[in-house]
C-alpha positions as CSV (number, residue, x, y, z in Angstrom):
1,X,-11.2,20.8,44.3
2,X,-11.4,21.0,40.2
3,X,-11.5,18.1,38.6
4,X,-8.9,18.6,35.8
5,X,-5.5,20.7,35.9
6,X,-5.3,24.4,34.7
7,X,-3.8,25.6,31.7
8,X,-0.9,26.8,34.0
9,X,-1.1,24.3,36.1
10,X,-0.3,21.5,33.0
11,X,2.5,24.7,31.2
12,X,4.7,24.4,34.7
13,X,4.4,19.9,35.1
14,X,5.9,20.1,31.6
15,X,8.6,22.4,32.2
16,X,9.5,20.6,34.8
17,X,9.1,17.5,33.4
18,X,8.7,17.4,29.4
19,X,12.1,16.9,28.7
20,X,13.2,14.7,30.8
21,X,10.1,12.6,29.8
22,X,10.6,13.0,25.9
23,X,14.4,11.5,26.3
24,X,13.3,8.3,28.5
25,X,10.6,7.7,25.8
26,X,12.9,8.0,23.0
27,X,15.4,5.0,24.6
28,X,11.6,3.3,25.9
29,X,11.0,3.6,21.7
30,X,14.3,2.6,20.4
31,X,14.7,6.2,19.0
32,X,10.7,6.1,17.2
33,X,10.4,9.8,17.5
34,X,6.5,9.7,16.1
35,X,5.5,7.3,19.2
36,X,7.3,8.8,21.7
37,X,5.9,12.1,21.1
38,X,2.2,10.0,21.3
39,X,3.3,8.6,24.3
40,X,4.4,11.8,25.7
41,X,1.1,13.3,25.0
42,X,-1.0,10.7,26.3
43,X,1.0,10.9,29.6
44,X,0.4,14.6,30.2
45,X,-3.5,14.2,29.1
46,X,-3.7,11.6,31.7
47,X,-1.7,14.0,34.5
48,X,-4.1,17.1,32.9
49,X,-6.9,15.0,34.7
50,X,-5.3,14.6,37.6
51,X,-5.7,17.9,39.9
52,X,-3.8,16.7,42.6
53,X,-0.5,17.0,40.8
54,X,-0.9,20.6,40.4
55,X,-0.6,20.7,44.3
56,X,3.3,19.7,44.0
57,X,4.4,19.5,40.1
58,X,8.2,19.2,41.1
59,X,7.4,15.6,42.9
60,X,5.3,14.3,39.7
61,X,8.4,12.7,37.8
62,X,8.0,9.2,39.2
63,X,4.0,9.4,38.7
64,X,4.7,10.2,35.0
65,X,7.5,8.0,34.6
66,X,4.9,5.2,35.4
67,X,2.5,6.0,33.2
68,X,4.8,6.7,30.4
69,X,6.7,3.2,31.0
70,X,2.6,1.6,31.0
71,X,1.9,3.2,27.8
72,X,5.0,2.1,25.9
73,X,4.3,-1.5,27.3
74,X,0.5,-1.7,26.6
75,X,1.7,-0.3,22.7
76,X,4.1,-2.8,22.2
77,X,1.6,-5.7,23.1
78,X,-1.1,-3.9,21.2
79,X,1.5,-4.7,18.6
80,X,1.9,-8.4,18.8
81,X,-1.7,-9.2,18.9
82,X,-2.1,-7.3,15.5
83,X,-0.1,-8.7,11.8
84,X,2.6,-7.2,11.0
85,X,2.4,-4.2,8.3
86,X,3.8,-4.4,5.3
87,X,5.0,-1.3,3.4
88,X,5.1,-0.9,-0.5
89,X,8.3,-1.8,-0.3
90,X,7.8,-6.0,0.2
91,X,6.1,-5.9,-2.9
92,X,8.7,-6.3,-5.3
93,X,9.6,-10.1,-3.0
94,X,5.9,-11.2,-3.4
95,X,6.3,-14.3,-5.9
96,X,3.8,-13.4,-8.8
97,X,1.7,-16.5,-10.1
98,X,2.5,-17.0,-13.7
99,X,-0.2,-15.5,-16.3
100,X,-1.1,-18.5,-18.9
101,X,-2.9,-15.6,-21.1
102,X,0.8,-13.9,-21.3
103,X,2.7,-17.0,-22.0
104,X,0.2,-17.8,-24.9
105,X,0.1,-14.5,-26.4
106,X,4.1,-14.7,-26.2
107,X,4.2,-17.9,-27.8
108,X,1.7,-16.5,-30.5
109,X,4.0,-13.4,-31.0
110,X,7.6,-15.4,-31.5
111,X,5.9,-17.9,-33.5
112,X,4.2,-15.1,-35.9
113,X,7.9,-13.2,-35.8
114,X,9.6,-16.6,-36.6
115,X,7.7,-17.4,-39.9
116,X,8.1,-14.0,-41.7
117,X,11.8,-15.3,-41.5
118,X,13.4,-16.1,-44.7
119,X,13.6,-20.1,-45.1
120,X,16.8,-20.4,-44.4
121,X,17.2,-18.7,-41.4
122,X,14.1,-20.0,-39.9
123,X,15.5,-23.4,-40.4
124,X,18.5,-22.5,-38.4
125,X,16.8,-20.8,-35.6
126,X,14.4,-23.8,-35.2
127,X,17.6,-26.4,-35.4
128,X,19.2,-24.0,-32.5
129,X,16.7,-22.7,-30.3
130,X,13.9,-25.7,-30.8
131,X,15.8,-28.7,-30.6
132,X,18.8,-27.5,-29.2
133,X,21.5,-28.3,-31.7
134,X,24.9,-26.3,-31.3
135,X,26.5,-24.6,-34.7
136,X,28.7,-27.9,-35.7
137,X,25.6,-30.3,-35.1
138,X,23.5,-28.0,-37.4
139,X,26.0,-27.5,-40.2
140,X,26.4,-31.2,-40.5
141,X,22.8,-32.2,-40.4
142,X,22.1,-29.5,-43.0
143,X,25.4,-29.9,-44.8
144,X,26.7,-26.4,-45.0
145,X,29.7,-24.8,-43.0
146,X,29.6,-23.6,-39.5
147,X,30.3,-19.9,-40.8
148,X,26.9,-19.7,-42.8
149,X,25.1,-21.5,-39.6
150,X,26.3,-18.7,-37.6
151,X,26.4,-15.8,-39.8
152,X,21.9,-17.0,-40.7
153,X,21.5,-17.3,-36.8
154,X,23.0,-13.8,-36.3
155,X,21.0,-12.8,-38.6
156,X,17.5,-14.2,-38.3
157,X,18.0,-13.0,-34.1
158,X,18.6,-9.1,-35.3
159,X,15.1,-9.7,-37.9
160,X,13.5,-11.0,-34.7
161,X,14.9,-8.6,-32.4
162,X,13.3,-5.6,-35.0
163,X,9.6,-7.7,-35.3
164,X,9.4,-8.0,-31.9
165,X,10.7,-4.6,-30.7
166,X,8.1,-3.2,-33.0
167,X,5.1,-5.5,-32.2
């Protein structure tokens, strides 16, 4: 007796049971086509190594299903043993530690830009953004109208934006 099925016997086995086994595996693998095809290939490889299956190919379905089911179980067990793989899609969800160098560079860049403002505009920006004062409070401290505070703040922010975009 041969040690393996010949190509004709294997083709007959596949013709008789291939479609059924593929549908069965698609259900067992929750529609994972690649996994179903891998397991189907492994199942028929094992059948190829069993020459006695060639004697009664029409009666081999229970054996094929059992082998396929065991392979599915083996794959599921091996997946549980390994850590879950992460794709690149998960990268934006991973928290990034704050870079101190970047923070220092940004602070220096903003300080240089504020230093280039006219003294009146710089004074309003410092009161508003570094001391957290409202336009009414700034107007009271500096002794100027609220409208002047607002126009200086707007002009200062416009100048800062153009300096920082250019940097």
